[in-house]
C-alpha positions as CSV (number, residue, x, y, z in Angstrom):
1,M,30.1,-6.4,-42.9
2,R,28.9,-4.9,-39.7
3,V,30.1,-6.6,-36.4
4,T,27.1,-5.4,-34.4
5,S,23.3,-5.7,-34.9
6,S,22.7,-2.5,-33.1
7,A,22.7,0.5,-35.3
8,A,23.0,2.9,-32.5
9,A,26.0,1.0,-31.1
10,G,27.7,0.9,-34.5
11,L,27.1,4.6,-35.0
12,R,28.5,5.5,-31.5
13,L,31.5,3.3,-32.2
14,E,32.3,5.2,-35.6
15,L,31.9,8.5,-33.8
16,S,34.1,7.5,-30.9
17,L,37.1,7.5,-33.4
18,V,36.6,10.9,-34.7
19,Q,35.0,12.9,-31.7
20,P,38.3,13.8,-30.2
21,V,38.8,16.2,-33.1
22,L,35.5,17.9,-32.1
23,W,36.3,17.9,-28.5
24,G,39.7,19.6,-29.2
25,A,37.9,22.2,-31.2
26,A,35.3,22.9,-28.3
27,A,38.3,23.1,-25.8
28,G,39.8,25.7,-28.0
29,M,36.6,27.7,-28.3
30,W,36.0,27.5,-24.4
31,R,39.7,28.2,-23.4
32,S,40.2,30.5,-20.4
33,D,41.7,33.8,-21.6
34,S,40.8,37.4,-22.0
35,G,39.0,36.7,-25.4
36,L,36.4,34.4,-23.9
37,S,33.6,37.0,-23.9
38,D,34.0,37.8,-27.3
39,R,34.2,34.0,-28.5
40,Y,31.0,33.5,-26.4
41,R,29.3,36.2,-28.3
42,R,30.3,34.8,-31.7
43,Y,29.2,31.4,-30.4
44,L,25.8,32.8,-29.7
45,R,25.6,34.3,-33.2
46,T,27.1,31.3,-35.1
47,M,24.7,28.6,-33.1
48,H,21.7,30.9,-33.7
49,Q,22.4,30.4,-37.3
50,V,22.6,26.8,-36.9
51,I,19.7,26.1,-34.5
52,R,17.2,28.2,-36.4
53,A,17.4,25.6,-39.2
54,S,16.7,22.8,-36.9
55,V,12.9,22.7,-36.8
56,P,12.7,23.4,-40.6
57,L,15.2,20.6,-41.5
58,M,13.1,18.3,-39.4
59,E,9.8,19.3,-40.8
60,R,11.2,18.9,-44.4
61,A,12.5,15.5,-43.7
62,A,9.1,14.6,-42.2
63,Q,7.5,15.7,-45.3
64,R,9.9,13.5,-47.6
65,C,9.2,10.6,-45.4
66,E,5.5,10.9,-45.8
67,A,6.1,11.0,-49.6
68,L,7.6,7.6,-49.4
69,P,4.7,5.1,-49.5
70,G,5.5,1.6,-48.5
71,D,8.9,2.6,-47.0
72,P,9.1,0.7,-43.7
73,V,11.5,3.3,-42.3
74,A,9.5,6.3,-43.2
75,V,6.5,6.1,-41.0
76,P,8.3,5.7,-37.7
77,L,11.0,8.4,-38.7
78,A,8.2,10.9,-39.7
79,R,6.6,10.4,-36.2
80,Y,9.9,11.0,-34.4
81,L,10.7,13.9,-36.5
82,R,7.4,15.6,-36.1
83,A,7.7,15.1,-32.2
84,H,11.1,16.1,-32.0
85,A,10.6,19.2,-34.0
86,E,8.0,20.3,-31.5
87,E,10.7,19.7,-28.6
88,E,13.2,21.8,-30.4
89,R,10.8,24.7,-31.5
90,G,11.8,28.1,-30.0
91,H,15.3,27.1,-29.0
92,D,16.6,29.7,-31.5
93,D,14.8,32.3,-29.2
94,W,16.8,31.1,-26.2
95,L,20.0,32.1,-28.1
96,L,18.4,35.6,-28.8
97,A,17.7,36.1,-25.2
98,D,21.1,35.1,-24.1
99,A,22.7,37.4,-26.7
100,A,20.5,40.4,-25.3
101,V,21.9,39.8,-21.9
102,T,25.3,39.9,-23.2
103,G,24.5,43.5,-24.6
104,M,24.6,42.4,-28.3
105,P,22.7,45.0,-30.5
106,P,19.1,43.7,-31.3
107,G,18.9,42.1,-34.6
108,E,22.5,41.1,-34.8
109,L,21.8,37.6,-34.6
110,T,19.0,37.5,-37.2
111,R,20.7,39.2,-40.1
112,P,20.4,37.4,-43.4
113,G,23.3,35.6,-45.2
114,P,24.9,33.0,-42.8
115,P,28.5,32.4,-43.6
116,A,29.5,29.7,-45.9
117,H,30.8,27.3,-43.1
118,V,27.4,27.4,-41.5
119,A,25.7,26.8,-44.9
120,A,28.0,23.9,-45.4
121,L,27.0,22.2,-42.1
122,V,23.4,22.6,-42.4
123,G,22.9,22.6,-46.2
124,A,24.4,19.2,-46.6
125,Q,21.4,17.7,-44.7
126,Y,19.0,19.4,-47.2
127,Y,20.9,17.7,-49.9
128,W,20.7,14.4,-48.4
129,I,17.1,14.8,-47.4
130,E,16.2,15.6,-50.9
131,H,18.4,13.4,-53.0
132,G,19.1,10.5,-50.7
133,H,16.8,9.3,-47.9
134,P,15.7,11.6,-44.9
135,V,17.1,9.0,-42.4
136,A,20.5,10.7,-43.0
137,L,19.2,13.6,-40.8
138,L,19.5,11.1,-37.8
139,G,23.3,11.3,-38.2
140,Y,23.3,15.1,-37.8
141,I,20.9,14.9,-34.8
142,A,23.2,12.3,-33.1
143,V,26.2,14.6,-33.3
144,L,24.6,17.8,-32.2
145,E,22.6,16.2,-29.3
146,G,25.5,13.7,-28.4
147,N,27.9,16.5,-27.8
148,A,25.8,18.7,-25.4
149,P,27.6,21.3,-23.3
150,A,29.2,19.7,-20.2
151,P,27.4,20.1,-16.9
152,G,28.9,23.1,-15.2
153,L,30.3,24.9,-18.3
154,A,27.7,27.6,-18.2
155,D,28.7,28.5,-14.5
156,R,32.4,28.5,-15.4
157,L,31.7,30.9,-18.3
158,A,29.8,33.2,-16.2
159,H,32.4,33.2,-13.5
160,E,35.4,33.8,-16.1
161,T,33.6,36.2,-18.4
162,G,31.9,38.3,-15.8
163,L,28.7,38.2,-17.8
164,P,25.3,37.5,-15.8
165,R,24.4,34.0,-15.3
166,T,21.3,34.5,-17.4
167,A,23.5,34.9,-20.5
168,F,24.2,31.2,-20.4
169,D,20.8,29.8,-20.1
170,T,20.9,28.0,-23.5
171,V,24.2,26.3,-22.6
172,R,22.7,25.3,-19.1
173,L,19.5,24.0,-20.6
174,H,21.0,21.9,-23.3
175,A,23.5,20.4,-20.9
176,G,20.4,18.8,-19.2
177,L,18.1,18.1,-22.1
178,D,20.4,16.6,-24.8
179,G,21.3,13.5,-22.8
180,G,17.7,12.3,-22.9
181,H,17.3,13.2,-26.4
182,S,20.2,11.0,-27.4
183,G,18.7,8.0,-25.6
184,D,15.6,8.6,-27.6
185,L,17.6,8.6,-30.8
186,D,19.5,5.4,-29.9
187,R,16.3,3.6,-29.4
188,L,14.8,4.9,-32.6
189,L,18.0,3.8,-34.5
190,D,17.7,0.3,-33.0
191,E,13.9,0.1,-33.8
192,L,14.0,1.2,-37.4
193,P,14.5,-1.6,-40.1
194,L,17.4,0.1,-41.6
195,D,19.1,-1.5,-44.5
196,D,22.8,-1.3,-45.3
197,A,22.5,1.8,-47.5
198,Q,20.4,3.5,-44.9
199,R,22.8,2.8,-42.1
200,T,25.6,4.1,-44.3
201,A,23.7,7.3,-44.9
202,V,23.3,7.9,-41.2
203,S,27.0,7.1,-40.7
204,V,28.3,9.5,-43.5
205,S,25.9,12.3,-42.3
206,A,27.3,11.9,-38.8
207,L,30.9,12.0,-39.8
208,Y,30.5,14.9,-41.9
209,T,28.7,16.7,-39.3
210,V,31.7,16.1,-36.8
211,A,34.1,17.5,-39.3
212,A,32.0,20.6,-40.2
213,L,31.0,21.3,-36.6
214,A,34.7,21.1,-35.6
215,E,35.6,23.7,-38.2
216,L,32.7,25.9,-37.1
217,F,34.1,25.8,-33.5
218,D,37.7,26.5,-34.9
219,R,36.4,29.5,-36.6
220,I,34.6,30.9,-33.4
221,A,37.9,30.2,-31.6
222,E,40.1,32.3,-33.9
223,A,39.9,35.7,-32.3
224,P,40.1,38.7,-34.6
225,A,43.2,40.7,-34.6
226,A,42.9,43.8,-32.5
227,P,42.6,47.1,-34.4
228,H,45.6,49.2,-34.3
229,S,46.0,53.1,-34.7
230,P,48.4,54.4,-37.3
231,S,51.1,54.8,-34.7
232,G,51.0,50.9,-34.2
233,E,49.5,51.3,-30.7
234,P,46.4,49.1,-29.9
235,R,43.3,51.2,-30.0
């Protein structure tokens, strides 16, 4: 039995219990050391693989809503998803532009075949959209937009890596945009006539997303071993 009538407040309470895991993984990824530039490039590559799926996910969830006649959640949810998809459209291109400024080779971010941990993060949402209720996607959105980059992170990264400030435009923009998006999502969660099963679907999706995103950050943070010459000296 839920102790609050607010779906948004209930979700935020549940997330507060697990978010330290995500914050710790992010701190490891952004730690100040000589590998920060390489980790940032890995971040751009990985997040492009994630973000390029955002609009297709929302569009598919909206289509599923529109195939649920008589569902009181479906109509307002589809309206939100269609509008939010337009707000998010092109954000993957921001990451491509940032990567180009860092000197990453053209096409490196758009190569096919994302790694399994990226597919696991995003792919679970497709499963719940197709075989559960598309409202589950709100848990995923809540985590991604509720953990926007901290204000000032972009400037710190530019200072510590020596890369141009324009290499961090996506980090800077999301630090400002996602707070407002989180407020919109909270209002939607409280306005939707969610039943217990739908609230649970949102919660399960959100908690899973925290765990999968923390693993993704941990993998970015794991610097590859430096190559060595046959004599044992670093190349």
